[in-house]
N, C-alpha and C positions, 0 to 999 in steps of 0.2 A: 256651538250650531257642527257639523260635519257636514261635510261635501265629498261625495264620491269622486273622484278626478278620473281614474280606470277602474278598470271592473272586468271581469271574466268568471264563468264558471265551465268546468270539466266535465266529463260523463260520468266519470268515475268519483265525482261525492268533492270534488275539493274544488274552495272556491278560493278567490284573488283577486285584494280590490286598493288603491294607493286612495286614501281618502285626508283630506287635510279638516285639522280643526282647530277650532278660534279658542282664543285662550279663555276658563273659568272650566263648570264641571261637562263633561260626556259621559252618560248613562246608556250602561251599556245591559241590555233584556238580554235572562236567561236564556239560553240557545239550547236546540235538540243539537247542534253541533259543537264540534272542540274549537277552540278559538287562539288562533296565536295572535300577536300585536307586537310589531317589530317598529321599534322608531326610526324615522329614517330622516326625520329635521337636526335643526342645530340642537342642542343641548338646552333643556328644560326643565325648570323644576317643579315636578310633578307630586301628587298624592295618591295612590289609589286604594281601591275599598273594593275585598270583595273576600267570597267564601270567609265571613266574620273578620274578615283581618284589616287592617292599616298601616301603608306601606308609604312612609315619605320620602322623596329619593331626588337627587341630579340623573336626568332621564338622558343617555349619549345613543348618539347613534347604534346599532346593533343589539341595542338591550330589548328583552323579549319577557313579553307576559302571558304566561300559558293560562286557560281561562277553562276546565272542563266543560262538557254541557250538564245541562243546567242550573249551573251557576252564573246571578248577575253581578253586577259591578258598577263602577264607575272612577274615573280618573279627571284630574285637575290638575292642570295646565296653566302656568301662570305666562304662557305665552303660544302664537297660534304655532302647530304643527303639521309633518306630515308622518301618517302611519302607513306600511303596508296589513294588513287585515288578510289572514288566511283562514280559511275554516273548515274542518275537516266532516264528514259524515261518519257515522257509527258504520254503514259497511265499510267506508275506506279503511278504516282503523282495524273493522275484522277481517276487512283482506291482508294489512301487514302480519297481521298477529297470525293469520293463517302461514303466508309465509313463513315467517321465524320459527313454526314448531309448536305453536301455542294456540289451543282451544279455548275460545273465550266470548261467551254468548253476550257478556257487554264489557268491554275494553274500560277498566276506568282510570285514569289518568289524575297525576297528583299536581295541586295548584301549585304555578309556581311566577314568584316576582320580582322582576328584573336579571332573568335569568341570561346568563350568557354560555352559549355553546354555538365551538364551533362550525360543527357539523349543521347544527340546526339555523346559522346563521349563513352558510354558503347555498344552502338550496335555500333558503330566501332571498337573499337577492339576485336568484339564477330568476328564479319566480318573477321578480318585480323585472328583469329586465324582460324576459319573455311578455311581460304583460304589457312594457312600452313600447314595445317594436312597432315599428308602421306598420298598421293596418293591413298597406299590401300585402305583407310576409304571414300572415296569419291564415297561412294555409290550413292548416290544420292545428291540433297542441298536442300531441304524442311525448315530443318532450313535456311540456309542462303535467301530461298524466304521472309520465315517470319520474318527474322532482314530486309530486305531489304523493306517490305510492315511496318513495324513498322518504319524505316526510314523516308519513303515519310511522313506517317503520324504527325510524329513530326514536318517533315520542314514546310508541308501544313497549321497546328494547328499554328504553333508557327512565320513563315517567312513568309507566303501568305502576298500581298496585296490587302485586301481585298474587294477592287470597283468589281463590277460588280458582287459580290459573293451572295445567297441568301441561305435558310434555305431548306433543305430538312426531311423529318422525318425520322429518325434510328429506325432502325430494332430490334423490341422488344423483339422477340420468336425467337428461334431455328431453325434447320432444319424441316420441315416438316417430318411425318414418312416414305412416300415414295421418298422423297430427301434421307435422311439418311441410310431408306435402299440399292439406289442404290450405293452412294460414298460406304458405307461399303463392298457391294459386288466388286465393281472396286480395292478398296484396297484390300479386301480378293485372288483377282486372278491374282492381280501383284504384290505377296511382294519377286518375284525375281526379280521384275523390279526395274527402275529408275524412280520415282514417280516425279512429277509438283503442286504445288498448282494449275496453272492453269488449267490441263488435272484434275484434282478432281474435281474446279469447275465448268468447263464445264458439269461436271455429275448435277450437280446438278444443273445446267441451272442458276449461279450464278454470278456474280462480284467474284472476292478475297478475296478482300477487305471485301468482303459481307458474302462471304462464311465461310473467317476464322473466322470471329463474330459470327454467326451461330452454325458454326461447335462444337467451345467451348463451347456455350450454352447449346447444345442438348448432348455432351458428360463430360463435364467439364476441358477437354484436349486439349491440342494446337494441331493441325493437327499431326505434325513430330514428338509429341509423343506417339499420335496414333498407328499412323504408326509401330515405334519402337516398343511399344508395343505390337502390334499382330505379328509382326516378331520374340519377344522374346515367345510370347506364340505358334506360329507354330512353333518353333526350340524346344522348349521343350517337346512337341507332340513328334515331327521328333524322338530326342535322345531316347524318351521311349517306340519308337517301333524300336531303336537299329539300326537304321542307320548314315553310319561313320559319323563322323565329320565334316571332308572336305562338304561333299554332304550336310549336313542339315546348313554349311554357304550358299555354293551356291544356296540351295532351298528356303534360306528366306530373301536374299536381302543384305548379309553381305561381306563382302570383301575376306575373309577368315576367320580360326577358332578364330585366338584369338580378331579381332574387333568383333565377335559374343561373345565371353566371355567376354569383357570390359560390351558390354551391356545388357548382363543375368547378369552379376554381379550388375548390376546398377538398373534393373529391377527386379530380384527377391533375390537378397540377394546370389547368386549362381552363381559359373562357368560349364559349361557344363560337368565339370568330376565329380565333384561334386555331381550337379544333378544324375549322374552314379550311382555312391557309392550308393545315397541315396535309389536309385531302382527308379526313381519320370516315 
């Protein structure tokens, strides 16, 4: 039996869920998405079957199974446990391949049992933290989408089947001035709204992977960092005008004043109340 404890999907084809599984057999149907299972709970003795192979192991926190699209499987555990399940769509993987300078109509990945990959594991823990944060702080998921792109790029770069893939030139420069101006205007106009990488990339008329790379080259920071910095700066100006704190949070895309205070301290080193006492 499998119970979903937390789950979330992004607009760019990333799915993340924390699931609890009971002892016994858990069957995984063939999916159109690439699937990752990252072990979260205490060690269990497990037998995994997919891609015509059988693998028995002691499974510990951080062990990863990589199941390509279209592959069914089953896992038999000797005790109940928890798993972080991550799915990546074909368009997300194709976008990552594009960002790596690789043309791929279909990105095929090699199945992996009990994989240990520090980069994948690091991204997985960041996704788990994003997924399990308080609901009041879930304004948008730009950071989660960025993590999804980073994960897709790692899988394509490290675990893809090389056949049928040819190199394409990677972008060397940042966004053009008109592109950057359009994106910045879109961000400024929608600071109080939920933003996605896909929407901002569309403003620049680029794929998500290229947009992320070029935006950082143009501004020196990742998209989600830039957005949060702009939200904090807008909040600072509103506070200086005497706008009530709860209204400031609502008008700058924060879920509540405490959420705003945490980000303001992170970006400016002070809380809203400290800022007002300073007369800013």
